[in-house]
C-alpha positions as CSV (number, residue, x, y, z in Angstrom):
1,M,0.0,0.0,0.0
2,S,1.4,3.4,-0.9
3,S,1.9,6.0,1.7
4,R,0.2,9.4,1.4
5,M,1.4,12.6,3.0
6,C,-1.1,14.7,4.9
7,V,-1.0,17.8,7.1
8,L,-3.1,18.2,10.2
9,A,-3.9,21.6,11.7
10,I,-5.9,22.3,14.8
11,A,-6.9,25.8,15.9
12,V,-8.4,26.5,19.2
13,S,-9.5,30.0,20.1
14,L,-8.6,30.2,23.8
15,L,-5.7,29.2,26.0
16,L,-5.2,25.4,26.4
17,G,-3.1,23.2,28.7
18,P,-0.6,20.8,27.3
19,A,-1.8,17.7,25.5
20,A,-0.6,14.4,26.7
21,L,-0.6,10.8,25.6
22,A,-3.9,9.0,26.4
23,Q,-3.5,5.7,28.1
24,D,-5.9,3.5,30.1
25,D,-4.4,0.9,32.5
26,K,-7.4,-1.5,32.3
27,N,-7.9,-1.3,28.5
28,I,-4.7,-1.0,26.5
29,E,-5.4,1.7,23.9
30,P,-3.7,1.9,20.5
31,T,-0.6,4.1,20.4
32,S,-1.6,7.8,20.1
33,Y,0.3,11.0,20.1
34,G,-0.6,14.1,22.2
35,L,-0.9,17.3,20.2
36,T,0.3,20.4,22.1
37,L,-1.4,23.6,21.0
38,K,0.8,26.7,20.8
39,P,0.4,30.4,19.9
40,S,1.2,31.2,16.3
41,P,1.7,34.6,14.5
42,E,-0.6,33.4,11.7
43,I,-3.7,33.5,14.0
44,A,-4.7,36.5,16.1
45,F,-6.3,34.6,18.9
46,G,-5.9,31.0,19.9
47,R,-3.4,28.2,19.5
48,I,-2.5,25.8,16.8
49,A,-0.8,22.3,16.4
50,M,0.5,21.4,12.9
51,I,2.1,18.1,12.0
52,Q,3.1,16.3,8.8
53,A,2.7,12.6,8.6
54,E,2.6,9.7,6.1
55,T,-0.3,7.4,6.4
56,G,-0.4,3.6,5.8
57,A,-2.4,0.6,6.7
58,E,-2.4,1.3,10.4
59,P,-4.1,4.6,11.3
60,D,-2.3,7.5,13.0
61,R,-4.0,8.6,16.3
62,Y,-3.8,11.9,18.0
63,V,-5.3,13.3,21.2
64,V,-6.0,17.0,22.1
65,E,-6.8,17.5,25.8
66,N,-8.0,20.1,28.3
67,L,-10.5,21.9,26.1
68,T,-13.6,23.9,27.3
69,I,-16.9,24.3,25.6
70,L,-16.0,28.0,25.1
71,Q,-13.1,27.1,22.7
72,P,-14.1,26.6,19.1
73,V,-12.0,23.8,17.5
74,E,-11.2,23.3,13.8
75,V,-9.4,20.2,12.5
76,L,-8.1,20.4,9.0
77,V,-6.4,17.5,7.1
78,L,-4.8,18.2,3.8
79,T,-3.3,15.7,1.3
80,K,-0.7,16.3,-1.4
81,S,-3.2,15.2,-4.1
82,A,-7.0,15.5,-4.4
83,D,-6.9,11.8,-5.4
84,D,-5.5,10.6,-2.1
85,D,-8.2,8.9,0.0
86,V,-7.6,9.5,3.7
87,T,-10.4,8.9,6.1
88,V,-10.4,11.1,9.2
89,Q,-12.5,10.4,12.3
90,I,-13.2,12.5,15.3
91,A,-14.0,10.5,18.5
92,K,-14.8,11.6,22.0
93,V,-14.4,8.5,24.2
94,I,-13.6,5.3,22.2
95,W,-11.4,5.3,19.1
96,D,-13.7,2.9,17.2
97,Q,-16.8,5.0,17.9
98,A,-16.4,8.1,15.7
99,E,-18.6,11.1,16.3
100,R,-17.7,12.6,12.9
101,E,-16.0,11.3,9.8
102,S,-14.8,12.8,6.5
103,R,-12.6,11.7,3.6
104,T,-10.1,13.7,1.5
105,K,-10.9,11.8,-1.8
106,G,-11.7,14.2,-4.6
107,T,-10.9,17.4,-2.7
108,G,-7.7,16.7,-0.8
109,V,-9.3,18.2,2.3
110,A,-11.2,16.9,5.4
111,S,-12.4,19.7,7.7
112,F,-14.3,19.7,11.0
113,K,-15.5,22.6,13.2
114,F,-17.0,22.0,16.6
115,R,-16.9,22.6,20.3
116,T,-16.2,20.1,23.0
117,E,-15.4,19.7,26.7
118,G,-12.3,17.8,27.9
119,D,-10.5,16.0,25.1
120,F,-11.1,14.5,21.7
121,K,-9.4,12.0,19.5
122,I,-8.4,12.2,15.8
C-alpha cells in the first residue's frame, strides 16, 4: 500500500493546557500522540498544532486534551493530491466510535468545526 502525505492543523480560540498521551491501564489503547497547541503569529487569537505525517495501513491517532466548551475547534487535514483517499475520524471517548467522519478523496481536504469539553481524538 502506498503512503500518502497529509498535514493536520488544529486551531483553538482560547488558552489550552498541554496535551498528553492518552492511556488507560485497564484497556490498552492503541498508540496515540498528544498534540500540544501553541500560539502562532498566523492567528490573532488562539493556538495551533501542525504536523506532517505519512499514512499507511495502520491509522495514526492523535489526542487533544484540556478543552472547554467555550473554545471553538477546527481540525483540517490536507493531502498532497486530491486523489489521495484519507479517512479522518473524530472520536470523544472510544477510538472505534467516531462522532464525525470525513474523507479527503476528490478534494484533498477533510475539515471539522466543533466545540467540546475535555479532550477529543483524531
